[in-house]
C-alpha positions in Angstrom: 0.0 0.0 0.0 1.5 3.3 -1.1 2.3 5.9 1.5 3.1 9.7 1.5 1.1 12.9 0.7 -1.2 12.5 -2.2 -0.4 8.8 -2.6 -3.1 6.4 -3.9 -4.9 4.8 -1.0 -6.7 1.6 -1.9 -8.5 1.7 1.5 -9.9 5.2 1.0 -13.5 5.4 2.1 -13.2 2.3 4.2 -14.1 4.1 7.5 -17.0 5.9 5.9 -18.9 2.7 5.5 -21.3 1.8 8.3 -20.1 -1.8 8.6 -22.3 -2.5 11.6 -25.4 -2.0 9.5 -24.2 -4.6 7.0 -24.3 -8.4 7.5 -22.5 -11.4 6.4 -22.8 -15.1 7.1 -21.9 -14.7 10.8 -23.8 -11.5 11.6 -22.9 -7.8 11.6 -19.9 -7.1 9.4 -17.9 -5.2 12.0 -14.8 -7.5 11.3 -14.6 -6.8 7.6 -12.6 -3.5 7.7 -10.0 -5.1 9.9 -9.7 -8.0 7.5 -9.5 -5.7 4.5 -6.6 -3.8 6.1 -4.9 -7.2 7.0 -4.7 -7.9 3.2 -1.8 -5.4 3.1 0.2 -7.0 5.9 2.2 -9.9 4.4 2.1 -12.0 7.6 -1.7 -11.7 7.9 -2.9 -11.5 4.3 -3.5 -15.2 3.5 -5.5 -15.7 6.7 -7.5 -12.6 6.1 -8.3 -13.7 2.6 -9.5 -17.1 3.9 -11.6 -15.5 6.6 -13.2 -13.1 4.1 -14.1 -16.1 1.9 -15.8 -17.9 4.8 -17.6 -14.8 6.1 -18.4 -12.9 2.9 -19.2 -15.8 0.6 -19.6 -18.7 3.1 -21.2 -21.6 1.2 -22.9 -19.5 -1.4 -26.7 -19.3 -1.8 -26.9 -15.6 -1.2 -25.1 -12.3 -1.8 -24.9 -10.5 1.6 -25.0 -6.7 2.0 -21.4 -6.9 3.4 -20.3 -8.4 0.1 -21.7 -5.4 -1.8 -19.9 -3.0 0.5 -16.6 -4.9 0.5 -16.5 -5.5 -3.3 -14.6 -2.3 -4.3 -12.0 -2.9 -1.7 -11.6 -6.5 -2.7 -11.0 -5.6 -6.3 -8.5 -2.8 -5.3 -6.5 -5.3 -3.2 -6.6 -7.9 -6.0 -5.0 -5.4 -8.4 -2.5 -3.9 -6.0 1.1 -5.2 -6.5 1.7 -4.6 -2.8 -0.5 -7.7 -2.1 1.2 -11.1 -2.6 0.2 -12.8 -5.9 -1.3 -15.9 -4.2 -3.5 -13.7 -2.1 -4.6 -11.6 -5.1 -5.5 -14.8 -6.9 -7.6 -15.9 -3.8 -9.4 -12.5 -3.9 -10.2 -12.8 -7.6 -11.6 -16.3 -6.9 -13.7 -14.9 -4.1 -15.1 -12.2 -6.3 -15.8 -14.8 -9.0 -17.6 -17.0 -6.6 -19.9 -14.2 -5.4 -20.5 -13.0 -9.0 -21.4 -16.6 -9.9 -24.0 -16.7 -7.1 -25.3 -13.3 -8.1 -26.0 -14.5 -11.6 -27.8 -17.6 -10.7 -29.7 -17.4 -7.4 -33.2 -15.9 -6.9 -33.3 -12.1 -6.5 -34.7 -12.3 -2.9 -31.3 -13.7 -1.8 -29.3 -10.9 -3.4 -28.6 -7.7 -1.3 -29.7 -4.4 -3.0 -27.1 -2.8 -5.1 -25.1 -5.9 -6.0 -25.5 -5.9 -9.7 -24.7 -2.2 -10.0 -21.6 -2.7 -7.7 -20.5 -5.7 -9.8 -20.8 -3.8 -13.1 -18.7 -0.9 -11.6 -16.1 -3.4 -10.4 -15.5 -5.2 -13.7 -13.3 -2.5 -15.3 -11.0 -2.7 -12.3 -10.4 -6.4 -12.9 -9.4 -6.0 -16.6 -5.8 -5.1 -16.0 -5.3 -8.4 -14.2 -5.6 -10.1 -17.6 -2.0 -8.9 -18.0 -0.7 -9.8 -14.6 2.7 -11.5 -14.6 1.3 -14.6 -12.8 -0.5 -17.0 -15.1 -2.6 -18.3 -12.2 -3.9 -14.7 -11.6 -4.7 -14.4 -15.3 -6.6 -17.7 -15.2 -8.6 -16.6 -12.1 -9.4 -13.3 -13.7 -10.8 -14.9 -16.8 -13.0 -17.0 -14.6 -14.3 -13.9 -12.8 -14.9 -12.0 -16.0 -17.0 -14.9 -17.3 -19.6 -13.7 -14.9 -19.5 -10.1 -16.2 -22.9 -10.3 -18.0 -23.7 -6.6 -17.7 -20.3 -5.7 -19.2 -20.1 -8.5 -21.7 -19.0 -6.5 -24.7 -16.1 -4.7 -22.8 -15.1 -8.0 -21.1 -15.0 -9.9 -24.5 -12.8 -7.2 -26.0 -10.3 -7.5 -23.2 -10.4 -11.3 -23.2 -9.6 -11.5 -27.0 -6.9 -8.9 -26.6 -5.2 -11.0 -24.0 -5.8 -14.2 -26.1 -3.8 -12.7 -29.0 -0.8 -12.4 -26.7 -1.2 -15.4 -24.4 1.1 -18.4 -24.5 0.2 -20.4 -21.4 -2.2 -23.2 -22.4 -4.1 -23.1 -19.1 -4.7 -19.4 -19.4 -5.7 -19.7 -23.1 -8.3 -22.3 -22.1 -9.7 -20.1 -19.4 -10.0 -17.2 -21.8 -11.9 -19.3 -24.3 -14.2 -20.6 -21.6 -15.0 -17.1 -20.5 -15.7 -16.0 -24.0 -18.2 -18.8 -24.5 -20.0 -17.8 -21.2 -20.1 -14.1 -22.2 -21.0 -14.4 -25.9 -24.6 -15.2 -25.2 -24.9 -11.9 -23.2 -23.1 -9.6 -25.6 -24.4 -7.2 -28.2 -21.8 -5.9 -30.7 -19.2 -8.5 -29.7 -21.4 -11.6 -30.0 -20.8 -12.4 -33.6 -17.1 -11.6 -33.6 -16.7 -13.8 -30.5 -18.5 -16.7 -32.2 -16.4 -16.3 -35.3 -13.2 -16.5 -33.3 -14.4 -19.5 -31.4 -15.4 -21.3 -34.7 -11.9 -20.6 -36.0 -10.4 -22.3 -33.0 -12.2 -25.5 -33.8 -10.2 -25.9 -37.0 -7.5 -28.5 -37.6 -4.8 -25.9 -37.2 -5.6 -25.6 -33.5 -4.4 -28.2 -31.0 -6.9 -30.9 -29.9 -7.4 -29.4 -26.5 -8.1 -26.0 -28.0 -10.5 -27.4 -30.5 -12.5 -29.2 -27.7 -12.4 -26.1 -25.5 -13.7 -24.0 -28.4 -16.6 -26.5 -29.0 -17.5 -26.3 -25.3 -17.5 -22.5 -25.5 -19.7 -22.5 -28.6 -22.1 -24.8 -26.9 -22.2 -22.5 -23.8 -22.9 -19.6 -26.1 -25.9 -21.5 -27.6 -24.3 -21.8 -31.0 -25.6 -24.6 -33.2 -23.0 -26.2 -35.4 -21.4 -29.4 -36.5 -19.8 -30.0 -33.2 -20.0 -33.8 -33.6 -17.7 -33.6 -36.6 -15.0 -31.6 -34.7 -15.2 -33.7 -31.6 -15.2 -36.9 -33.6 -12.1 -35.9 -35.4 -10.3 -35.2 -32.1 -11.5 -38.5 -30.6 -10.4 -40.5 -33.5 -7.0 -38.9 -33.4 -6.5 -40.2 -29.9 -4.8 -37.1 -28.4 -7.4 -35.2 -26.5 -5.1 -32.4 -25.3 -5.7 -33.0 -21.6 -9.4 -33.8 -21.9 -10.8 -37.0 -20.5 -12.8 -39.2 -23.0 -16.0 -38.7 -21.0 -15.6 -34.9 -21.1 -15.0 -35.0 -24.9 -18.0 -37.3 -25.5 -20.2 -34.9 -23.6 -19.4 -32.3 -26.2 -20.4 -34.5 -29.1 -24.0 -33.8 -29.2 -25.5 -35.4 -32.3 -27.4 -38.6 -32.2 -26.9 -41.6 -29.9 -25.8 -43.6 -33.0 -23.0 -41.1 -33.7 -21.8 -41.2 -30.1 -22.1 -45.0 -30.0 -19.9 -45.3 -33.0 -17.1 -43.3 -31.5 -17.3 -45.0 -28.2 -17.4 -48.5 -29.6 -14.2 -47.8 -31.6 -12.5 -46.2 -28.6 -13.2 -49.3 -26.5 -10.7 -51.0 -28.7 -8.1 -48.3 -28.4 -4.5 -49.7 -27.9 -3.9 -47.6 -24.8 -5.3 -49.1 -21.6 -6.0 -45.7 -20.0 -8.0 -44.6 -23.0 -10.1 -47.8 -22.8 -10.8 -47.2 -19.2 -11.8 -43.6 -19.8 -14.0 -44.8 -22.6 -15.7 -47.3 -20.3 -16.5 -44.4 -18.0 -18.0 -42.5 -20.9 -20.0 -45.5 -21.9 -21.3 -45.8 -18.3 -22.4 -42.2 -18.6 -24.4 -42.9 -21.8 -26.0 -46.0 -20.2 -26.9 -44.0 -17.1 -28.7 -41.5 -19.3 -30.5 -43.4 -22.1 -32.2 -46.8 -22.1 -31.6 -47.2 -25.9 -27.8 -47.0 -25.2 -27.9 -50.5 -23.5 -28.3 -52.7 -26.6 -26.1 -50.3 -28.6 -23.1 -50.3 -26.3 -23.2 -53.3 -23.9 -21.8 -55.9 -26.5 -18.7 -53.7 -26.9 -18.3 -53.4 -23.1 -18.5 -57.2 -22.7 -15.5 -57.5 -25.0 -13.4 -55.8 -22.3 -14.1 -58.7 -19.8 -11.0 -60.1 -21.5 -8.9 -56.9 -21.4 -5.3 -57.4 -20.4 -5.5 -54.6 -17.9 -7.1 -56.0 -14.6 -8.8 -52.8 -13.6 -10.4 -52.6 -17.1 -11.9 -56.1 -16.6 -13.2 -55.0 -13.2 -14.8 -51.9 -14.7 -16.3 -53.8 -17.6 -17.9 -56.2 -15.1 -19.1 -53.3 -13.1 -20.8 -51.7 -16.2 -22.4 -55.0 -17.1 -23.6 -55.5 -13.5 -25.0 -52.0 -13.5 -27.3 -53.0 -16.4 -28.7 -56.0 -14.5 -30.8 -58.4 -16.6 -29.6 -56.8 -19.8 -26.2 -58.4 -19.2 -27.6 -62.0 -19.3 -26.1 -62.8 -22.7 -22.7 -62.6 -21.0 -23.6 -64.5 -17.8 -21.4 -67.5 -18.9 -18.4 -65.2 -19.1 -19.2 -63.6 -15.7 -19.7 -67.0 -14.1 -16.3 -68.1 -15.3 -14.7 -65.0 -13.6 -16.0 -65.9 -10.1 -13.0 -68.0 -9.2 -9.2 -67.8 -9.4 -8.9 -69.9 -12.5 -11.2 -67.6 -14.5 -10.1 -64.3 -13.0 -6.9 -64.0 -11.0 -7.6 -60.4 -9.9 -9.7 -60.6 -6.8 -11.5 -57.2 -7.1 -12.5 -58.1 -10.6 -13.8 -61.5 -9.3 -15.9 -59.5 -6.8 -17.4 -57.4 -9.5 -18.1 -60.3 -11.8 -19.9 -62.1 -9.0 -22.0 -59.0 -8.2 -22.8 -58.6 -11.9 -23.8 -62.3 -12.1 -26.1 -61.8 -9.2 -27.6 -58.7 -10.8 -28.5 -60.7 -13.9 -30.5 -63.1 -11.8 -28.4 -66.1 -12.8 -28.6 -68.8 -10.1 -24.9 -69.6 -10.6 -24.2 -66.6 -8.3 -25.4 -68.5 -5.2 -22.6 -71.1 -4.8 -19.7 -68.7 -5.0 -21.5 -66.2 -2.7 -22.0 -69.1 -0.2 -18.3 -69.8 -0.4 -17.5 -66.1 0.3 -19.8 -66.2 3.3 -18.1 -69.3 4.6 -14.5 -68.0 4.0 -12.2 -65.4 5.3 -12.5 -62.9 2.5 -16.0 -61.6 1.7 -14.9 -59.1 -1.0 -18.0 -57.0 -0.2 -18.3 -54.0 2.1 -20.5 -53.6 5.1 -21.6 -50.1 4.0 -23.6 -48.9 1.0 -21.9 -46.0 -0.8 -23.9 -43.3 -2.6 -21.7 -41.2 -4.8 -21.7 -39.6 -8.3 -19.3 -40.6 -11.0 -17.5 -43.9 -11.7 -15.3 -44.5 -8.7 -15.2 -48.3 -8.3 -15.8 -48.4 -4.5 -16.3 -51.7 -2.7 -19.7 -53.2 -3.4 -22.2 -53.5 -0.6 -22.8 -56.9 1.0 -26.4 -56.2 2.0 -27.3 -54.8 -1.4 -25.7 -57.8 -3.1 -27.5 -60.4 -1.0 -30.8 -58.5 -0.5 -32.4 -59.5 -3.9 -31.4 -63.2 -3.5 -34.2 -64.5 -1.3 -34.9 -67.2 -4.0 -31.4 -68.7 -3.2 -31.9 -68.7 0.6 -31.6 -72.5 0.7 -28.0 -72.2 -0.5 -27.0 -69.0 1.2 -28.6 -69.4 4.7 -26.3 -72.0 6.2 -23.1 -70.0 5.7 -24.9 -66.8 6.4 -26.2 -68.0 9.7 -22.8 -69.3 10.7 -21.3 -65.9 9.8 -24.0 -64.1 11.8 -23.1 -66.2 14.8 -19.4 -65.3 14.5 -19.9 -61.7 13.3 -16.7 -59.8 14.0 -18.2 -56.4 14.2 -21.4 -54.5 14.6 -21.1 -53.4 11.0 -21.0 -57.0 9.7 -23.9 -58.0 11.8 -25.9 -55.0 10.6 -25.1 -55.8 6.9 -26.2 -59.4 7.2 -29.3 -58.5 9.2 -30.3 -55.9 6.5 -30.0 -58.6 3.8 -32.3 -60.9 5.9 -34.7 -58.0 6.3 -35.0 -57.9 2.5 -35.6 -61.6 2.4 -38.6 -61.4 4.8 -40.2 -64.8 5.5 -37.6 -66.6 3.5 -35.1 -65.8 6.3 -37.1 -67.6 8.9 -34.4 -70.3 9.6 -32.1 -67.5 10.8 -34.5 -66.5 13.6 -32.3 -68.1 16.4 -29.3 -66.1 15.3 -31.3 -62.9 15.0 -32.8 -63.4 18.5 -29.3 -63.8 19.9 -28.3 -60.5 18.3 -31.0 -58.7 20.4 -28.6 -58.8 23.2 -25.8 -57.2 21.2 -25.1 -53.7 19.8 -26.7 -54.9 16.5 -30.1 -55.3 18.2 -31.9 -52.7 16.1 -31.1 -54.4 12.8 -31.9 -57.8 14.2 -35.3 -56.6 15.4 -36.1 -55.2 12.0 -35.2 -58.5 10.4 -37.3 -60.4 12.8 -40.2 -58.1 12.1 -39.8 -58.6 8.4 -39.9 -62.4 8.9 -43.2 -62.1 10.5 -45.3 -64.7 12.5 -42.5 -67.3 12.7 -40.3 -64.8 14.5 -43.1 -63.4 16.6 -43.9 -66.8 18.0 -40.4 -67.2 19.6 -39.0 -63.7 20.2 -38.4 -62.6 23.8 -41.1 -59.9 24.0 -40.0 -58.7 27.4 -36.4 -58.2 26.2 -37.7 -56.4 23.1 -39.7 -54.0 25.3 -36.8 -53.3 27.6 -34.6 -52.5 24.7 -36.9 -49.6 23.8 -36.1 -47.9 27.1 -32.4 -48.8 27.1 -31.4 -49.0 23.4 -27.9 -50.5 22.8 -24.9 -48.4 22.1 -26.6 -45.1 22.8 -27.8 -45.0 19.1 -30.1 -42.0 18.8 -32.5 -43.6 16.3 -32.6 -47.0 18.1 -35.5 -46.5 20.4 -37.9 -45.5 17.6 -36.8 -48.3 15.3 -37.0 -50.8 18.1 -40.5 -49.6 19.1 -41.7 -50.0 15.5 -40.3 -53.5 15.3 -41.8 -54.3 18.7 -45.2 -53.2 17.4 -45.0 -55.4 14.3 -43.9 -58.5 16.3 -46.2 -58.1 19.3 -49.2 -56.0 18.1 -48.5 -53.6 20.9 -48.2 -50.2 19.1 -48.3 -48.0 22.2 -44.5 -47.6 22.6 -44.1 -46.6 18.9 -47.1 -44.2 19.1 -45.6 -42.5 22.1 -42.3 -41.9 20.4 -43.5 -41.1 16.9 -46.8 -39.1 17.3 -45.1 -35.9 18.5 -43.3 -35.8 15.2 -46.5 -35.1 13.4 -46.1 -31.5 14.6 -42.4 -31.2 13.8 -40.8 -30.2 10.5 -39.0 -33.6 10.2 -40.1 -37.1 11.0 -43.7 -36.8 9.7 -43.2 -39.7 7.3 -42.0 -42.0 10.0 -45.0 -41.1 12.2 -47.3 -41.8 9.3 -45.9 -45.3 8.9 -46.7 -46.1 12.5 -50.3 -44.8 12.0 -50.8 -46.7 8.8 -49.8 -50.0 10.6 -52.8 -49.4 12.9 -55.2 -50.0 10.0 -58.8 -49.1 10.8 -57.8 -48.5 14.5 -56.1 -45.4 13.3 -59.4 -43.7 12.4 -59.0 -41.0 15.1 -55.9 -39.7 13.3 -57.5 -39.6 9.8 -58.4 -35.9 9.8 -54.8 -35.0 10.9 -53.5 -37.1 8.0 -55.9 -35.4 5.6 -54.6 -32.1 6.6 -51.0 -33.2 6.1 -51.8 -34.6 2.7 -53.1 -31.3 1.6 -50.1 -29.4 2.9 -47.2 -31.7 2.0 -46.7 -32.2 -1.7 -43.1 -33.5 -2.2 -40.7 -36.1 -0.9 -41.6 -39.0 1.4 -44.4 -37.2 3.3 -47.2 -37.4 0.8 -46.3 -41.1 0.1 -46.3 -42.1 3.8 -49.3 -40.0 4.7 -51.3 -41.1 1.7 -50.5 -44.7 2.4 -51.4 -44.4 6.1 -54.8 -42.7 5.2 -55.6 -45.4 2.7 -54.7 -48.3 5.1 -56.9 -46.6 7.8 -59.9 -45.7 5.7 -59.7 -47.9 2.6 -60.6 -44.9 0.5 -58.4 -44.6 -2.6 -60.3 -41.6 -4.0 -58.9 -39.2 -1.4 -55.3 -40.3 -1.7 -54.7 -41.2 -5.3 -55.0 -37.6 -6.6 -52.4 -36.5 -4.1 -50.1 -39.4 -4.9 -50.3 -38.7 -8.7 -49.7 -35.0 -8.1 -46.6 -35.9 -6.0 -45.0 -38.0 -8.8 -46.2 -36.2 -12.0 -43.5 -33.5 -11.9 -40.8 -36.2 -12.1 -41.8 -37.5 -15.6 -39.2 -35.1 -16.9 -36.4 -36.3 -14.6 -35.1 -36.3 -11.0 -37.0 -39.4 -9.8 -36.2 -40.2 -6.2 -36.7 -43.4 -4.2 -39.8 -41.8 -2.8 -41.3 -41.6 -6.3 -40.6 -45.2 -7.0 -42.1 -46.2 -3.6 -45.2 -44.2 -4.5 -45.5 -46.0 -7.8 -45.3 -49.3 -5.8 -48.1 -48.2 -3.5 -50.3 -47.2 -6.5 -49.8 -50.8 -7.7 -50.9 -52.1 -4.4 -54.0 -49.9 -4.4 -55.0 -51.6 -7.7 -57.8 -50.6 -10.1 -58.8 -47.6 -8.0 -55.4 -46.0 -8.8 -56.2 -45.9 -12.6 -55.9 -42.1 -12.7 -52.1 -42.6 -12.3 -51.9 -44.7 -15.5 -50.8 -41.8 -17.9 -48.0 -40.8 -15.5 -46.8 -44.4 -15.2 -46.8 -44.8 -19.0 -44.8 -41.6 -19.3 -42.2 -43.1 -17.0 -42.1 -46.3 -19.2 -42.1 -44.6 -22.6 -39.1 -42.3 -21.9 -35.8 -43.1 -23.5 -33.9 -40.6 -21.3 -34.0 -42.2 -17.8 -36.1 -40.0 -15.5 -33.7 -40.8 -12.6 -30.6 -38.9 -11.7 -27.8 -39.6 -14.2 -24.1 -40.0 -13.8 -23.6 -42.8 -11.2 -23.7 -46.6 -10.7 -27.2 -46.5 -9.3 -28.8 -44.7 -12.3 -29.7 -47.9 -14.2 -30.7 -50.0 -11.1 -32.9 -47.0 -9.9 -34.5 -46.7 -13.3 -35.0 -50.5 -13.6 -36.8 -50.4 -10.2 -39.0 -47.5 -11.3 -39.9 -49.4 -14.6 -40.6 -52.6 -12.7 -42.9 -50.8 -10.2 -44.7 -49.0 -13.0 -45.3 -52.2 -14.9 -46.6 -54.0 -11.8 -48.8 -51.0 -11.0 -50.4 -50.9 -14.5 -51.0 -54.6 -14.3 -52.6 -54.2 -10.9 -54.8 -51.3 -12.1 -56.1 -53.5 -14.9 -57.0 -56.2 -12.4 -54.0 -58.5 -13.1 -51.9 -60.2 -10.5 -48.4 -58.8 -11.2 -49.0 -55.9 -8.7 -48.5 -58.3 -5.8 -45.0 -59.3 -7.0 
């Protein structure tokens, strides 16, 4: 910060701001002026920038009044050579984050004056495009990509820098920003599009060509992007792009994308084949028609010389469930050391075989249960992307009730010798899925009631039904509600619900759950308990009707509607609400609550006929209406389709709804 008479003072006006009247994420912004001053003290600058990020931007979702007041000072510090370059880059990133929020969130979350302040701040950032540090230039391009109100001036500055820039990372950031801004520009829109089109030509490097295509697509430009991206893909060098990222730029038809992907699955480089498998998984997660088009080429990689590629190919086939049945013989051959020496690939092949419904999965799974190495995790992982995390034991075994005769003996032995609460929980959860088929395991589950895994054992016993109810220690189960094992906060409620299902005594569950009807959370669980009362729940029917009118999304309308139907037997007052709860999801974003609602409509039967058009819309879509981009996309979509088919059969008076 300059000193001396008449010197430029970047903090001029700081004390004239009434900071106490402004707010940030943690209350009144009285700490902001001290933090802004600290930016000019080398020992304190980095910490001050971090604190400003946390206070002024926090986790996004709003633009606070303190941010509007601080913006001019943040820009001055970012452009002041007296501030260390890493700190200046952090400040530019902070400004970019806030500008991003200001361009995307609802106006009610944006403090008055933000847009005007941002437009005034943009010219102050332009000199940073010529900063000596490439990381600062990159960050500045990112910030300017949000300069919608000054798009023409920002584009002019971006292209001027582009003509002189030599650092690939900065060049890419400049092109990205130009694509974001072109759609908001007036006089500079067409020149920007022309420059971007020129960068897609063969004279540019492969990474530049792909970046330019991405920018043109961001600008809403319609062109032959598939041709350009296809040329780059066929060339093999993607200039730093991943195959999945490049494929996402293809556009065009599924057939065009399929052709490129099928050829790339045979690429001589193992890493390219792996990336292509991930891109293929992305296509499969999005479109049902991609399965017959791409799965045969995926199956070829079950013989890939790279072990992890064999694993990933098995994972992709398993993701597609019964569609992978044509390759069940190959998967079955991979479930032992002779057919597949790489143990993680064995695990995935066995899981995939189970997903196809092939009975040959049972014997190797039984050997796993009886051996030292399971090869499956005790936890279920929910994550986006194509990380090949360990597969879940409970999810693998859960659908295999038909093979209980083979699996139960080693499973029971493993349950008796469970080495951890997590293992006992996973095995109990699988038995819960099996329901009455798990009845031979009642002695082991009853023994677990005196262990930290009591909650999951009780739930499995309740799912088994009368055979478990006849022998369970009811007094022990009742005592566990008052003194749940391990201090688990959810245990008392879960135990009370299981107690009610096994003994018919619903009072403990009602005592614990009914107060949640008046709370923001937990209504759905309380409704389950009321629904289990059947006609005896009639005193609560009016309260449930009120909730059904008020709650329209998520689990609550499903659980409340189900409870009301089980209590009153009247479908006419719940079906319209259930249909309204799922209809918005025909365009995408289906959640487990939607699929469970579809299952309930199938149980209701012919009286649920008004739901038929929505169910047909789910079935007729090619783009899967579930969330895309992860291993669960296809199984989730398969579950939705199966539920919809059963429901339509039930509505027509068929028998499939009971399946």
